[in-house]
C-alpha positions in Angstrom: 78.7 91.7 58.5 81.9 92.9 60.1 84.0 96.0 59.4 87.4 96.5 61.0 91.0 97.2 60.0 92.0 93.6 60.7 90.2 92.3 57.6 92.0 91.8 54.3 91.7 94.8 52.0 89.6 92.9 49.5 87.1 91.6 52.1 86.9 94.9 53.8 86.2 96.7 50.5 83.5 94.1 49.6 81.8 94.4 53.0 81.8 98.2 52.7 80.2 98.0 49.2 77.6 95.5 50.4 76.7 97.8 53.4 76.3 100.7 51.0 73.9 98.7 48.8 71.7 98.0 51.9 72.5 94.3 52.0 73.5 94.2 55.7 70.9 94.2 58.4 73.5 94.3 61.1 77.1 95.7 61.0 79.6 94.9 63.7 82.9 96.7 63.9 85.4 98.9 65.6 85.5 102.7 65.3 85.7 102.4 61.5 82.1 101.0 61.4 80.6 104.3 62.6 81.2 105.7 59.1 79.7 102.8 57.2 77.3 104.0 54.5 74.1 102.3 55.7 71.0 103.5 53.8 68.6 101.9 56.3 70.4 102.8 59.5 67.9 102.8 62.4 70.0 102.3 65.6 73.6 102.8 66.7 75.0 100.9 69.7 78.4 101.8 71.2 79.4 99.1 73.5 81.8 99.9 76.4 81.7 103.5 75.3 84.4 104.5 77.9 87.0 102.3 76.1 90.0 104.3 75.0 90.2 102.4 71.7 87.4 104.5 70.3 89.9 107.4 70.0 91.6 107.7 66.6 95.0 109.2 67.4 96.7 109.0 64.0 95.9 111.0 60.9 92.4 112.4 61.2 91.7 112.5 64.9 88.2 111.7 66.2 86.4 109.8 68.9 84.1 107.2 67.4 81.6 107.5 70.3 81.2 111.3 69.6 80.9 110.6 65.9 78.2 108.0 66.6 76.3 110.5 68.7 76.6 113.2 66.0 75.5 110.8 63.3 72.5 109.6 65.3 71.5 113.2 65.9 71.7 114.1 62.3 69.6 111.1 61.2 67.1 111.4 64.1 67.7 107.8 65.3 68.5 106.4 68.8 72.1 105.8 70.0 72.8 103.5 72.9 76.0 104.1 74.9 76.6 100.8 76.7 79.0 100.3 79.6 79.6 98.0 82.6 77.4 99.9 85.0 78.3 100.3 88.7 74.6 99.4 89.5 75.1 95.9 88.1 78.3 95.6 90.0 76.5 96.5 93.2 73.9 93.8 92.4 76.6 91.2 92.0 78.4 92.3 95.2 75.1 92.1 97.2 74.3 88.6 95.8 77.8 87.5 96.9 77.4 88.9 100.4 79.9 91.7 99.9 79.2 95.4 101.0 77.0 97.1 98.5 75.1 100.4 98.5 73.8 102.9 96.0 73.3 106.6 96.8 72.4 109.2 94.2 71.5 112.9 94.3 69.7 114.3 91.2 66.8 116.4 90.1 64.6 113.7 88.3 64.3 110.0 87.9 62.2 109.0 85.0 64.1 106.5 82.8 62.5 103.1 82.9 65.7 101.2 82.3 67.4 102.8 85.3 64.3 102.2 87.4 64.3 98.5 86.5 68.0 98.2 87.4 67.4 99.8 90.8 64.5 97.4 91.4 66.8 94.5 90.5 69.4 95.8 92.9 66.8 96.2 95.7 65.6 92.6 95.1 69.2 91.5 95.6 69.3 93.4 99.0 71.2 96.5 98.0 70.3 99.5 100.2 69.4 102.4 97.8 69.1 106.0 99.0 67.9 108.5 96.4 67.8 112.2 96.8 65.4 113.2 94.0 64.4 116.8 94.3 61.7 116.8 91.6 59.9 114.1 89.5 60.4 110.5 90.6 58.7 107.7 88.7 60.2 105.0 90.9 58.0 103.5 93.6 59.9 102.8 96.8 59.1 100.6 99.7 57.2 97.9 97.8 57.8 94.4 99.4 59.6 92.1 97.0 60.4 94.9 94.6 61.8 98.0 96.1 61.7 97.5 99.9 65.3 98.6 100.3 64.9 101.9 98.4 64.2 105.2 100.1 63.5 108.4 98.1 64.1 111.8 99.7 63.2 115.2 98.3 64.8 118.3 99.8 63.5 121.7 98.7 64.9 124.6 100.7 66.1 128.1 100.2 68.1 127.3 97.2 67.2 125.2 94.1 69.9 122.6 94.1 71.1 121.2 90.8 74.0 118.9 91.8 74.1 115.3 90.5 76.2 112.8 92.5 76.3 109.0 92.1 77.9 106.8 94.8 78.3 103.1 94.6 79.9 101.3 97.5 81.3 98.5 95.3 82.6 96.1 97.9 84.6 98.6 99.9 86.0 100.1 96.6 83.7 103.2 96.4 83.0 104.8 93.1 81.7 108.3 93.0 80.7 110.3 89.9 79.6 113.9 89.5 77.4 114.6 86.5 75.4 117.0 84.5 72.6 114.5 83.9 69.4 113.5 85.5 68.3 109.9 84.9 65.8 110.7 82.2 65.5 109.6 78.5 66.2 113.2 77.3 69.5 113.2 79.1 70.5 109.8 77.9 69.3 110.0 74.2 68.8 113.6 73.2 71.6 115.5 74.9 75.3 115.3 75.3 76.0 115.0 79.1 79.0 114.2 81.3 79.5 111.9 84.2 83.0 112.2 85.7 84.6 109.8 88.1 86.0 111.4 91.3 89.4 109.6 91.6 90.8 111.8 94.4 90.2 109.8 97.6 89.8 112.9 99.8 87.3 114.6 97.5 85.4 111.3 97.1 85.1 111.0 100.9 83.9 114.6 101.2 81.2 114.0 98.7 80.1 110.9 100.5 80.2 112.1 104.1 79.8 115.9 103.8 77.3 116.2 100.9 75.3 113.0 100.5 75.2 112.1 104.2 74.2 115.6 105.3 71.5 115.7 102.6 70.1 112.4 103.7 70.1 113.5 107.4 68.0 116.5 106.6 64.9 116.4 108.9 63.7 120.0 108.4 63.1 120.4 104.7 63.1 116.8 103.6 60.1 114.8 102.4 59.9 111.0 101.8 58.2 109.4 98.8 55.6 106.8 99.9 54.6 103.6 98.0 51.2 105.3 97.2 52.9 108.2 95.5 52.4 110.7 98.3 55.1 112.5 100.3 55.5 112.5 104.0 57.4 115.2 105.8 60.5 114.3 107.8 60.1 114.2 111.6 62.5 115.6 114.2 65.3 113.4 115.4 64.9 111.5 118.7 67.2 113.9 120.4 65.2 116.8 119.1 68.0 118.2 117.0 67.2 119.7 113.6 69.3 119.2 110.6 68.8 121.6 107.7 71.2 120.5 105.0 71.4 123.8 103.1 72.2 125.7 106.3 75.0 123.1 107.0 76.4 123.6 103.5 76.5 127.4 103.9 78.3 127.0 107.2 80.8 124.7 105.6 81.3 127.1 102.8 82.0 130.1 105.1 83.7 129.5 108.4 82.6 126.1 109.5 80.3 125.4 112.4 80.9 128.7 114.1 79.2 130.4 111.2 75.8 128.9 112.4 73.8 131.5 114.2 71.4 130.7 117.0 67.7 130.6 116.1 65.5 133.6 117.0 61.9 132.9 118.0 62.3 129.3 116.7 63.2 130.4 113.2 66.4 129.4 111.5 69.0 132.1 111.0 71.2 131.5 108.0 75.0 131.7 108.3 76.6 135.0 107.5 77.7 134.7 103.9 80.0 137.3 102.4 79.8 137.7 98.6 83.1 137.9 96.7 83.7 141.3 95.1 82.5 141.7 91.6 85.4 141.4 89.1 83.9 144.3 87.2 83.8 146.7 90.2 87.4 148.0 89.7 86.7 148.6 86.1 83.6 150.6 86.9 85.5 152.8 89.4 88.2 153.5 86.8 85.5 154.8 84.4 
């Protein structure tokens, strides 16, 4: 059964009434369909959820995707937000021999659908570098399944919470910053954001100054093995140590000159000056 504004008024009215009587097992439609009175509603699928046509601009303004999420939450049913995912694009580029790569930085990787997509990309030859600080249910380095996937975990002085997704996409890189880990609770039980970074300079900084430095960490990094154990990183061949969080602090202060020489072999953190509290002046006045 279909529901959309292009139907004649009589047919649209009849379909609406039939849906309300529970005579439809499946309803297809545009943003109007999200309000269909379905007594046996069990699943909502929003295909191409990024499409601007889901926004109602005239009269009562709403976004059908957000309305679908709200309705699914109220009914306690799943909602699937579908889109043309960059990981599938990477798969297609790799099969065609074009440059393809996936790099992601997040806290946890648990969702089976994402894991299967990454395995599929690996089987197509896509290099996949994952920075997963916590739980990771993906098994890397398995011949014929995940041999191009490497999983790093960096736990240092600070508990990092940044999520960055980078897809090479045949020399047309796509970078997203997000609030979400790749877990079912983030996909289906929370409202999360993934924002494309469209400024080329910022995109390049995230690729070369955040992801690349994190992946180069050989002081606090551990590598997930196919048997589920972790192996500590080893020093570089030139003996130089890279501690990503120290590099980030240096970049956030005065650059490389902020790095201080080690004392007795122990890392000395860059000098970091805290910004004055906005409440300090108010306290002095009191």
